[in-house]
ROLUMZA-78234 format. One record per residue (C-alpha): residue number from 1; residue in three letters; x, y, z. Coordinates in steps of 0.001 Angstrom, whole numbers, plus 500000, padded with zeros to 6 digits. Layout:
BEGIN
   k   r     c1     c2     c3
 NUM ALA      X      Y      Z
...
END
This chain:
BEGIN
   k   r     c1     c2     c3
   1 UNK 876854 196029 712018
   2 UNK 874052 196196 714885
   3 UNK 874933 197393 718659
   4 UNK 873550 195812 720968
   5 UNK 873803 196633 724971
   6 UNK 877608 197265 724514
   7 UNK 878553 194418 722228
   8 UNK 879239 194502 718298
   9 UNK 877566 191880 716676
  10 UNK 878559 192129 712893
  11 UNK 876104 191161 709914
  12 UNK 876865 189705 706690
  13 UNK 874712 192303 703487
  14 UNK 873747 189361 701746
  15 UNK 872115 186831 704275
  16 UNK 870019 189760 705489
  17 UNK 869126 191503 702297
  18 UNK 871002 194349 702053
  19 UNK 872835 193386 698620
  20 UNK 869358 193821 696484
  21 UNK 871068 196230 694932
  22 UNK 871216 195646 690710
  23 UNK 874980 194607 689337
  24 UNK 876818 197008 688511
  25 UNK 878981 195860 685159
  26 UNK 881918 195678 686940
  27 UNK 880898 192826 688621
  28 UNK 879402 191439 685220
  29 UNK 882914 191400 683472
  30 UNK 883834 189893 686771
  31 UNK 882372 186990 686091
  32 UNK 882997 186975 681967
  33 UNK 886452 186667 682772
  34 UNK 886250 183951 685241
  35 UNK 884799 182233 682864
  36 UNK 886844 182462 680445
  37 UNK 890102 181707 683113
  38 UNK 888500 178691 683600
  39 UNK 887708 177414 680098
  40 UNK 891416 178698 679025
  41 UNK 893305 176769 681763
  42 UNK 891447 173875 681479
  43 UNK 892425 173814 677904
  44 UNK 895797 174808 678274
  45 UNK 896076 171993 680839
  46 UNK 894242 169348 678536
  47 UNK 897217 171034 675682
  48 UNK 900177 169983 677659
  49 UNK 898654 166056 679115
  50 UNK 898466 165707 675148
  51 UNK 901486 167014 674532
  52 UNK 903315 164982 677612
  53 UNK 901658 161642 677779
  54 UNK 900626 160861 674316
  55 UNK 902209 162332 672075
  56 UNK 905876 163505 673492
  57 UNK 905922 166155 671699
  58 UNK 907152 169656 672952
  59 UNK 905059 171900 670439
  60 UNK 901524 170535 672410
  61 UNK 903740 171251 675339
  62 UNK 904230 175263 674429
  63 UNK 900836 175248 673408
  64 UNK 899542 174795 677301
  65 UNK 902016 176562 678442
  66 UNK 901180 179745 676094
  67 UNK 897536 178855 677065
  68 UNK 897952 178478 680817
  69 UNK 899896 182082 680731
  70 UNK 897256 183678 678372
  71 UNK 894721 182648 681478
  72 UNK 897027 183533 684544
  73 UNK 896768 186950 682792
  74 UNK 893327 187368 682182
  75 UNK 893115 185775 686280
  76 UNK 895637 188397 687245
  77 UNK 893286 191611 685040
  78 UNK 889715 190212 687080
  79 UNK 891812 190890 690355
  80 UNK 892957 194023 689015
  81 UNK 889111 194566 688880
  82 UNK 888459 193737 692196
  83 UNK 891131 195394 694032
  84 UNK 889994 198425 692110
  85 UNK 886372 198672 693600
END
């Protein structure tokens, strides 16, 4: 934050090079959890869609729902790490 003659200017730390510190282990874990969420979520949606559209098979629908729920749990754990920091 820079104060100039009675005004306050807030600068973002990434734009002005103040975030050049090495990234900590929590950031790396969060990135891994984010990618896991994305991949598992896509797999779950693909399974569910396959079960609904092509096979009309409740087994694939159920597998898709379970996989998506697992992806949501992964995302919630990532959010807990973000909030803890």
